[in-house]
C-alpha positions in Angstrom: 38.5 29.8 25.7 39.9 32.7 25.6 38.4 36.2 24.4 40.6 38.7 22.0 41.1 40.8 24.2 42.8 38.6 26.8 44.4 36.8 24.3 45.9 40.2 22.8 46.7 41.2 26.6 48.5 38.1 26.9 50.7 37.4 24.0 51.8 41.5 23.8 53.0 41.1 27.3 54.9 38.1 27.4 56.1 39.1 23.7 56.6 42.2 24.6 56.1 43.2 21.4 53.4 45.8 20.9 50.9 44.8 17.7 50.0 47.4 15.2 46.5 47.3 13.9 46.9 45.7 10.5 48.9 42.9 12.2 45.8 42.5 14.0 43.4 42.3 11.6 45.7 39.4 9.7 45.7 37.5 13.0 41.4 38.1 13.3 40.2 37.4 9.9 39.4 33.8 9.9 36.2 33.7 7.7 37.8 33.1 4.2 40.5 33.2 1.8 43.5 36.1 3.1 46.3 37.7 1.4 48.6 39.2 3.8 50.7 41.2 2.1 54.1 41.8 4.1 57.3 43.9 3.6 60.5 43.6 5.0 61.0 43.7 8.5 57.2 43.8 9.4 56.7 41.2 11.7 55.1 38.2 9.5 56.6 35.3 11.4 55.1 36.7 14.4 51.6 37.5 12.6 51.6 33.7 11.4 52.6 32.5 15.2 49.7 34.8 16.5 47.4 33.9 13.9 48.0 29.8 14.7 47.7 30.6 18.6 44.3 32.8 17.8 42.6 30.2 16.2 43.6 27.7 18.8 42.9 29.9 21.8 39.9 31.9 20.8 38.1 30.2 18.4 38.9 27.0 19.5 40.3 25.2 16.5 41.9 21.8 16.5 45.9 22.1 16.2 45.5 19.5 14.3 42.9 21.2 11.4 45.9 23.6 10.8 47.9 23.1 8.1 50.9 25.6 8.2 53.5 25.6 5.5 57.1 27.1 5.2 59.2 27.7 2.9 62.1 26.4 4.1 63.5 24.0 6.9 65.0 26.9 8.8 61.9 29.0 8.6 60.0 25.7 10.0 62.3 25.3 12.9 61.8 28.9 14.0 58.0 28.8 13.7 57.8 25.9 15.6 60.2 26.7 18.1 58.6 30.3 18.6 55.0 28.8 18.5 55.7 26.2 21.1 57.6 28.6 23.0 54.5 30.9 23.0 51.7 28.2 23.5 53.7 27.3 26.7 53.4 30.8 27.8 50.1 31.0 27.1 49.1 27.8 29.1 51.1 29.2 32.1 48.9 32.2 32.2 45.8 30.5 31.3 45.8 27.0 32.9 42.2 26.6 31.4 43.6 26.0 27.8 44.4 22.7 27.2 46.2 21.6 23.4 49.1 20.0 22.5 51.1 22.4 20.1 53.0 19.6 18.7 50.2 18.5 17.1 49.8 21.6 14.6 50.9 20.4 11.2 53.9 22.8 10.4 56.8 22.6 8.1 58.0 22.6 4.3 55.3 21.6 1.9 57.5 18.0 1.0 57.9 17.4 4.7 54.3 17.8 5.2 53.4 15.5 2.6 55.7 12.9 3.6 54.4 13.0 7.4 50.7 12.8 6.1 50.9 10.1 3.5 52.9 7.9 6.0 50.5 9.0 9.0 47.5 8.1 7.2 49.1 5.1 5.5 48.4 5.9 1.6 49.6 2.7 -0.1 51.1 4.4 -2.8 53.7 6.2 -1.0 54.6 3.1 0.9 56.5 1.4 -1.8 59.0 4.7 -2.5 62.1 5.7 -1.0 63.1 9.2 -0.9 65.8 10.8 -3.4 67.6 13.6 -1.9 69.3 15.7 -3.9 72.9 14.7 -4.3 71.4 11.1 -4.5 69.0 12.8 -7.6 71.9 14.2 -9.4 73.6 10.5 -8.9 70.3 8.7 -10.4 70.3 11.3 -13.2 73.8 10.8 -14.6 73.7 7.0 -14.0 71.0 6.6 -16.5 71.3 9.8 -19.0 75.1 10.0 -19.3 75.1 7.8 -22.1 71.9 9.2 -23.8 73.3 12.9 -23.9 75.7 11.9 -26.1 73.1 10.5 -28.6 72.6 12.6 -32.1 69.2 12.5 -31.8 69.0 14.7 -29.0 71.2 17.5 -30.7 68.1 19.5 -31.2 66.5 19.1 -28.2 70.2 20.5 -26.3 70.7 23.1 -28.9 67.3 24.5 -28.3 68.5 25.5 -24.6 72.5 26.4 -25.5 74.3 29.6 -26.9 76.2 28.1 -29.9 79.3 30.6 -29.3 79.3 29.8 -25.2 79.0 26.0 -26.2 81.6 25.7 -28.3 84.7 27.4 -26.0 83.3 24.3 -23.3 85.3 20.9 -22.9 83.2 17.6 -23.2 82.8 17.3 -19.2 81.4 20.4 -19.1 78.9 20.3 -21.8 77.9 17.0 -20.0 77.6 18.9 -16.8 74.9 21.3 -18.2 73.1 18.9 -19.9 73.0 16.7 -17.0 71.6 20.3 -14.8 69.1 20.9 -17.9 67.6 17.5 -17.4 67.3 18.2 -13.8 65.8 21.4 -13.8 63.1 20.0 -17.1 62.2 17.1 -14.7 61.2 19.2 -12.0 60.0 21.9 -14.1 57.1 19.6 -15.9 55.1 19.0 -13.0 55.9 21.6 -11.2 53.9 23.4 -13.8 51.3 20.6 -14.1 52.5 20.1 -17.7 51.3 16.0 -18.3 53.6 13.9 -19.9 51.2 12.3 -22.2 50.2 15.1 -23.9 53.8 16.2 -24.6 54.5 12.7 -26.0 51.7 13.1 -28.6 52.8 16.5 -29.5 52.2 16.6 -33.6 53.8 19.5 -35.8 56.9 20.2 -38.1 58.3 23.8 -36.5 61.1 23.1 -34.0 59.4 24.0 -31.1 56.9 20.7 -31.5 59.8 18.4 -32.0 61.8 19.7 -29.0 58.8 19.5 -26.8 58.0 16.0 -28.1 62.1 15.0 -27.2 61.5 16.7 -24.0 58.2 15.2 -22.6 60.1 11.2 -23.9 62.9 12.2 -21.3 60.6 13.5 -18.9 58.8 9.6 -19.1 61.5 7.8 -19.5 62.8 9.4 -16.1 59.5 8.9 -14.1 59.5 5.4 -15.8 62.8 4.7 -14.2 61.7 6.4 -11.0 59.2 4.2 -10.4 60.9 0.9 -11.6 63.5 1.3 -9.2 60.8 2.3 -6.2 62.3 5.9 -5.9 60.6 9.4 -5.4 62.2 13.0 -5.7 61.0 15.8 -3.9 59.3 17.5 -6.2 57.1 14.3 -7.5 56.5 13.4 -3.7 54.2 16.6 -3.9 53.1 15.1 -7.1 52.0 11.9 -5.0 50.2 14.1 -2.4 48.2 15.8 -4.5 47.0 12.3 -6.0 46.5 11.0 -2.6 44.0 14.7 -1.8 41.9 14.3 -4.8 41.9 10.1 -4.4 38.5 10.7 -2.8 39.5 7.1 -0.4 38.8 6.8 2.8 42.3 8.1 3.9 42.1 11.2 2.2 38.8 11.5 3.3 39.8 11.0 6.8 42.5 14.1 6.4 40.6 16.6 5.3 36.7 16.1 6.1 37.6 14.4 9.5 35.7 12.2 11.5 34.1 14.4 13.8 36.4 13.0 16.5 39.3 15.4 18.2 41.6 12.6 16.6 40.5 13.3 13.0 39.6 16.8 12.9 40.0 17.3 9.2 41.6 20.6 8.1 40.3 23.8 8.7 42.7 26.3 8.0 45.6 26.3 5.8 48.2 28.9 6.1 51.4 29.5 3.6 54.3 31.8 4.4 56.4 33.0 1.4 54.2 32.7 -1.1 55.7 34.5 -3.5 57.9 31.4 -4.2 55.1 29.2 -4.1 54.7 27.1 -8.0 51.7 26.1 -9.7 51.4 22.6 -8.2 51.7 23.9 -4.9 49.1 26.3 -5.3 46.8 23.3 -6.8 47.5 21.5 -3.5 46.6 24.5 -1.2 43.5 25.1 -2.9 42.7 21.8 -3.1 43.1 21.7 0.9 40.8 25.0 0.9 38.2 23.7 -1.2 35.7 22.6 1.7 36.8 25.1 4.3 37.9 28.3 1.9 40.2 29.4 4.6 43.3 29.8 2.8 45.7 32.6 4.2 48.9 33.1 2.5 51.7 35.8 3.1 54.3 36.9 1.0 55.7 40.2 -0.6 56.2 40.0 -4.8 59.6 42.0 -4.3 60.8 39.8 -2.5 60.3 36.9 -4.7 64.0 35.2 -5.5 63.2 31.2 -7.0 61.7 31.6 -10.1 65.1 29.6 -11.1 64.1 26.7 -8.5 60.2 27.0 -10.6 58.7 29.6 -8.4 56.1 31.3 -10.3 55.2 35.0 -8.7 52.1 35.4 -10.4 50.4 32.5 -8.3 51.2 35.9 -5.6 49.9 38.7 -8.4 46.8 36.7 -9.3 45.5 35.0 -5.5 42.5 36.8 -5.6 41.8 36.1 -8.8 41.8 32.2 -8.3 39.9 32.8 -4.9 37.5 33.9 -7.0 37.7 31.2 -10.0 38.4 28.4 -7.9 36.8 29.0 -4.2 33.8 30.9 -5.2 35.0 33.4 -2.9 36.5 37.1 -2.5 40.0 37.7 -0.6 40.8 40.0 1.7 43.8 41.9 1.4 45.6 43.1 4.2 48.8 45.3 3.8 51.3 44.5 6.4 54.0 47.5 5.6 55.7 49.0 8.8 59.2 48.1 8.6 60.5 47.4 12.5 64.2 46.6 11.4 65.7 49.2 9.8 67.4 52.9 9.5 65.2 55.6 8.4 67.3 56.3 5.4 67.9 52.5 4.7 63.9 52.5 4.6 63.5 55.3 2.3 66.7 54.3 0.5 64.3 50.6 -0.1 61.6 52.5 -1.6 63.9 54.9 -3.9 65.1 52.1 -5.2 62.4 50.4 -6.5 60.2 53.6 -7.3 63.4 54.3 -10.1 63.0 50.6 -11.3 59.2 51.0 -11.8 59.3 54.1 -13.6 61.9 53.2 -16.1 60.3 53.4 -19.7 61.4 49.8 -20.3 59.9 47.6 -17.6 57.4 49.7 -16.3 54.5 47.4 -18.2 56.2 43.8 -16.6 56.2 45.6 -13.1 52.8 46.7 -14.0 51.5 43.2 -14.3 54.2 41.3 -12.3 54.0 43.5 -9.3 51.8 45.1 -6.5 52.1 48.5 -5.9 53.0 49.9 -2.1 55.2 51.7 -0.2 57.7 50.7 3.1 56.8 52.9 6.1 59.4 53.6 8.8 58.7 52.1 11.9 61.5 51.6 13.7 62.7 54.8 15.0 66.7 54.0 14.2 68.0 57.0 12.9 71.9 56.4 12.8 71.6 58.9 9.6 71.4 61.7 12.3 74.8 60.9 13.7 76.5 59.9 10.5 74.6 61.8 8.1 74.4 58.9 5.7 73.2 55.5 6.7 73.4 54.3 3.0 76.5 54.9 1.8 78.6 54.1 -1.4 82.3 53.2 -1.6 83.8 52.9 -4.8 87.4 50.9 -5.9 88.6 48.2 -7.7 88.5 44.6 -6.2 91.3 44.5 -4.3 90.7 48.4 -2.9 87.4 47.0 -1.9 88.6 44.3 -0.3 91.4 46.3 1.9 88.7 49.0 2.6 86.0 46.3 4.0 88.8 44.7 6.1 89.7 48.1 7.4 86.3 49.3 8.3 85.1 45.7 9.7 88.2 46.3 12.1 87.6 49.7 13.0 84.0 48.6 13.7 85.0 46.3 16.2 88.0 48.4 17.7 86.0 51.3 18.0 82.9 49.2 20.1 80.4 50.1 17.4 80.0 45.9 17.0 80.8 43.6 19.4 81.5 40.6 17.1 82.7 40.0 13.6 79.4 38.2 12.7 76.9 41.7 13.5 78.7 42.8 9.9 77.6 40.6 6.7 79.3 40.6 3.2 76.1 39.9 0.6 77.1 39.2 -2.9 75.1 37.4 -5.7 77.6 34.4 -5.9 80.3 33.3 -2.8 82.2 31.1 -5.2 85.9 31.9 -4.0 87.0 32.3 -7.9 85.4 35.8 -8.0 85.0 38.5 -5.2 84.5 36.3 -2.4 88.2 34.8 -2.6 89.7 38.3 -2.9 87.7 39.1 0.6 89.1 35.8 2.2 92.6 36.2 1.1 92.5 39.9 2.1 90.9 39.4 5.6 92.3 35.9 6.7 95.8 37.7 6.0 95.4 40.3 8.5 93.9 37.5 11.1 90.0 37.9 10.8 88.7 34.4 9.7 86.2 34.2 7.1 82.7 32.1 7.4 81.7 31.3 3.7 79.1 28.2 3.9 78.1 28.7 0.4 81.5 28.9 -1.7 81.0 25.8 -3.4 84.4 24.3 -2.3 83.8 21.5 0.1 86.0 19.3 -1.8 88.6 22.3 -1.4 88.4 21.9 2.8 91.6 20.4 4.1 89.7 17.9 5.8 88.1 17.3 3.1 90.8 17.0 1.1 93.1 14.4 3.5 89.7 12.4 4.0 89.9 12.0 0.3 93.2 11.2 -0.1 93.3 8.8 2.0 90.4 6.6 0.8 92.1 7.5 -2.6 95.3 5.4 -1.5 93.3 2.8 0.4 91.1 1.9 -2.8 92.0 0.4 -6.6 93.2 2.6 -8.8 90.6 3.0 -11.7 91.4 3.9 -15.2 89.5 6.5 -17.9 88.9 9.0 -15.2 88.0 12.2 -17.0 91.1 15.0 -16.8 88.8 17.6 -14.4 88.8 14.7 -12.1 92.2 13.5 -12.5 93.4 16.9 -11.3 91.0 16.9 -8.7 92.1 13.8 -7.4 95.9 14.7 -7.3 95.0 17.4 -5.0 93.4 15.4 -2.6 96.4 12.7 -2.3 98.5 15.8 -2.0 96.4 17.4 0.9 96.7 14.1 2.3 100.5 13.4 2.2 101.4 17.1 3.0 98.6 17.3 6.0 98.5 13.8 7.8 100.2 12.4 10.7 102.5 9.3 10.3 99.9 7.4 12.5 97.1 8.0 9.3 99.8 7.4 6.6 100.8 3.7 8.2 96.6 2.9 9.2 96.5 4.2 5.3 99.1 1.7 4.2 97.9 -1.3 6.1 93.8 -1.0 5.1 95.5 -0.9 1.6 97.1 -4.0 1.9 93.9 -5.7 3.7 91.2 -4.5 1.4 88.3 -6.8 -0.3 86.8 -5.3 -3.1 84.1 -8.1 -3.3 83.2 -6.9 0.7 84.3 -3.6 0.7 82.5 -0.9 3.2 83.8 2.8 2.4 81.6 4.8 5.3 83.2 2.1 7.2 86.7 2.9 6.3 85.3 6.9 6.7 84.9 6.2 10.3 88.1 4.0 11.1 90.3 6.7 9.8 88.3 9.6 12.1 90.6 7.9 15.0 93.9 9.3 13.4 95.3 12.8 13.3 94.5 15.6 11.7 91.2 14.2 11.2 90.6 13.4 14.6 91.3 16.9 15.8 89.1 18.3 12.7 86.0 16.1 14.2 86.8 18.5 17.4 86.0 21.7 15.8 82.7 22.8 14.8 83.6 24.0 11.2 85.4 20.9 10.2 83.2 18.2 11.9 80.4 19.7 9.6 82.2 19.0 6.8 83.0 15.7 7.6 79.7 15.0 8.6 78.6 16.1 4.8 80.8 14.0 3.3 79.7 11.0 5.5 76.2 11.9 4.1 76.8 12.1 0.7 79.3 9.0 1.0 76.1 7.1 3.0 73.8 8.0 0.2 76.1 7.0 -2.4 77.1 3.5 -1.4 72.7 2.8 -0.9 72.4 3.2 -4.8 74.7 1.0 -5.4 73.3 -2.4 -6.3 76.2 -4.5 -7.2 79.0 -4.5 -4.7 81.6 -5.7 -7.4 81.2 -2.4 -8.7 81.3 0.1 -5.9 84.7 1.2 -7.0 84.1 1.7 -10.5 81.1 3.4 -9.4 83.1 5.8 -6.8 85.6 7.2 -8.8 83.3 7.5 -12.1 80.0 8.8 -10.5 80.5 9.6 -6.8 83.6 11.7 -7.1 83.2 13.1 -10.4 79.6 14.4 -9.5 81.1 15.9 -5.7 83.8 17.7 -8.1 81.6 18.8 -11.1 78.9 19.8 -8.4 80.5 21.9 -6.2 79.0 21.1 -3.4 78.6 23.6 -0.4 80.3 23.6 3.2 77.9 22.1 5.8 76.2 24.8 7.1 76.3 25.3 11.2 73.0 26.9 13.0 74.6 30.3 13.7 77.2 32.1 12.4 80.2 31.7 14.4 80.7 35.0 16.3 84.3 35.2 16.0 84.1 35.2 11.9 83.4 37.5 9.3 80.5 35.9 7.1 79.9 36.2 3.4 76.5 34.8 2.4 74.7 34.8 -1.1 71.7 36.8 -1.4 69.4 34.1 -1.5 70.8 32.7 1.9 70.4 36.2 3.7 66.5 36.1 3.0 64.4 36.2 6.5 67.6 37.1 8.1 69.1 40.6 9.4 72.2 42.4 10.5 73.4 45.5 12.2 75.5 46.5 9.4 75.2 44.8 5.6 77.7 45.5 2.9 76.6 44.2 -0.4 79.0 44.1 -3.1 80.2 42.3 -6.6 77.1 43.8 -8.3 77.3 43.2 -11.7 78.0 39.3 -10.9 74.4 38.7 -12.2 73.1 37.1 -15.0 69.8 36.3 -16.7 68.7 33.1 -16.8 68.9 31.8 -20.7 67.9 28.4 -20.0 64.8 29.0 -18.2 63.8 31.7 -20.5 63.8 28.9 -23.0 62.2 26.6 -21.1 59.6 29.3 -20.6 59.6 29.9 -24.3 59.2 26.5 -25.2 56.3 25.2 -22.8 54.7 28.8 -23.4 51.2 27.3 -24.1 51.0 25.0 -21.3 52.1 27.4 -18.7 48.4 28.9 -17.5 49.6 30.6 -14.5 52.2 32.5 -16.5 51.1 36.2 -17.4 52.2 36.0 -21.2 54.6 38.4 -23.2 57.7 39.0 -20.4 59.7 36.3 -20.3 62.6 38.4 -21.0 61.9 41.2 -18.5 61.8 38.6 -16.0 65.4 38.2 -15.9 65.5 42.1 -15.2 63.1 42.1 -12.2 64.3 39.2 -10.9 67.5 41.0 -10.3 66.3 44.1 -8.9 64.5 41.8 -6.8 67.7 40.2 -5.5 69.4 43.4 -4.6 65.8 44.9 -3.1 66.2 41.5 -0.6 69.9 42.4 0.1 69.5 46.0 0.9 66.6 45.4 3.0 68.9 42.8 5.6 70.1 45.8 7.3 69.1 47.2 10.6 71.9 50.3 11.2 73.8 50.8 8.4 73.9 49.6 4.5 77.5 49.6 2.5 77.1 49.3 -1.2 80.3 48.6 -3.0 81.0 50.1 -6.5 83.8 48.8 -8.7 85.4 51.4 -10.5 84.8 50.1 -13.9 81.4 49.3 -14.5 79.6 48.2 -17.3 77.0 51.0 -18.4 72.8 50.1 -18.7 72.7 47.8 -21.7 69.3 46.9 -23.2 71.2 43.6 -23.9 72.4 42.7 -20.5 70.0 45.3 -18.0 70.4 43.1 -15.0 74.1 43.8 -14.8 73.4 47.1 -13.3 70.1 46.6 -11.7 71.9 47.1 -8.3 71.7 51.1 -9.0 67.8 52.8 -8.6 66.5 52.9 -12.4 69.8 51.3 -13.5 71.5 54.8 -12.8 75.3 54.6 -11.8 75.2 58.0 -10.2 72.3 57.8 -7.9 74.1 58.4 -4.5 74.4 62.0 -4.5 71.0 62.7 -5.7 69.5 60.4 -3.5 71.5 61.6 -0.3 70.7 64.9 -1.4 67.1 64.2 -1.8 66.4 62.4 1.7 68.0 65.4 3.4 65.7 67.6 1.8 62.9 65.6 2.7 63.9 65.6 6.4 64.3 69.0 6.5 60.8 69.5 4.9 59.3 66.7 7.8 60.8 69.1 11.0 60.5 72.3 9.5 57.1 73.6 11.8 53.9 73.7 10.1 51.8 76.7 9.6 48.8 76.7 12.2 45.4 78.0 11.3 44.3 80.6 14.1 40.7 81.1 14.0 
């Protein structure tokens, strides 16, 4: 084993990163629960990697005794890659070290749950087949599409709907919305540890009681159907994993407690990243794992909590110390990583100013006090671009067309002057990247003038040329179906027109041949898909990194769908009425590639940018943000069951969510932050406060005030201090 001194000397040498005292404190603390508050750009991934290595190489912990959870698959890959590289460098420097880095339990929670239940042969897990997100949508559609139309459910859906907006929607839009609501409900109930048996026994004559009773019955029906068909979704994988941990079976004991051998050492350390976006079900799993060792380390930042709409409860992070005392009987140690090694000095000053002004706003003081942790980010990057440019936080004003033009000329000038070496050094972050909004104006302007745009979250998979050609080809092969919804008819026409316009004569000839020989009773749509790839233009699309990724995405979706169709003679009707309907109404994203193509200008959602950084960040479409009515109503309905929630702030949470979203966007910038402000901005309204959440304290005229304040502060800091003389 290494000493602490040897460990830090070695890792700082090969990583070429000097650790600060707080980072070292977080790494070396190994006795009991630990809460690490990690601001943007504070090096939390480095700390997590080194903490795991410190446990192994200094404390002699078996890698199999470490359970480390990341929030996304991408974060998991980044952690493991750095962990394995650092482990290799340490072993090369210190040959006496002998451990296998891949033995560590690291990944997203559901991937770890699957790995462990499979590895320890949990009998209840073996019978299930996992439903991916798209498969789950198909499953809900097939089993609840008709039920949704029942008059008995009208009171249930009415509870969550705005009556005026509902009247304006078509039957298909309403169907889509209600299916989405059910999908959300079926996650919300288990994520918040609400027992369906309590809901189905709900008694009371008020509307909320009746709606909860229906919700309980719908959820019970969903879980019964899953069990009947031996399916399980991601949320219920975690629910099953919790059952495994609490089963007191030989398998669970072997995993948690071990048997004293190096093969089964038991779990001694639990490390969880992005804890601000955990939920009560996840929290229950972590505390169950930590009950014996008490060694639970969580890393997070309440100001970067983005996933309430997916069930995240920031209160779990806020109240972590209390939970440790109540559940583990231990006092949690708190370490703050607040030094920002990413951003220019003025950008750091701005993100502090942005939050400070919002927290001072009288309508939200109480909510911020209860639902956030007071802290200030410290400038530590050494980047001082503002000294050259006067301002590294810039506001540009105009209408959408003007802003798109200004963005184009800005990016073009930055490249031509050599300030950036590639277009991907600049990113445009938006609340939504759907191209029927500002993102579409940007694409049109940039591509018209010769700069290609990369926008994988545009919800536009079905409108890509390569997808249109492939689906158009398949639709020309398959027999036509009747009773297709009007919206789908329009999309089918688009695909067929794309096929006719873009296809080679060879492809058209092949399609005609296949259509005349097709046997509906022995049909394999995926096989047709692969046959068509041999013909132009699909053959060329297959050679391009972006178009091939989209075709791969479509093939995955077709494969998932095909596996769910039990009766082959219904495959064609299911393909039209289920697969194509969901594909068109759910507006699937493009398949993302691992890295942004360097010769393309990236547009990203703010959620997509989490964990990333860019030399120059542009943030736009500031008012294209809304409160989550459905989520607020769900929290209202189940309030008495939500033990982890701080009560009384359901309305305010929408505004805090919006503020946090822009805080994340602004803190991605290294050298320059550019904020696009529309000429006509709706002023602050207590009916829709989130519309102006992008501005510090909802003040539309913030820029001059902040700029002057910052320059004055710099002059004060640089003014020589009077020295006392003896």
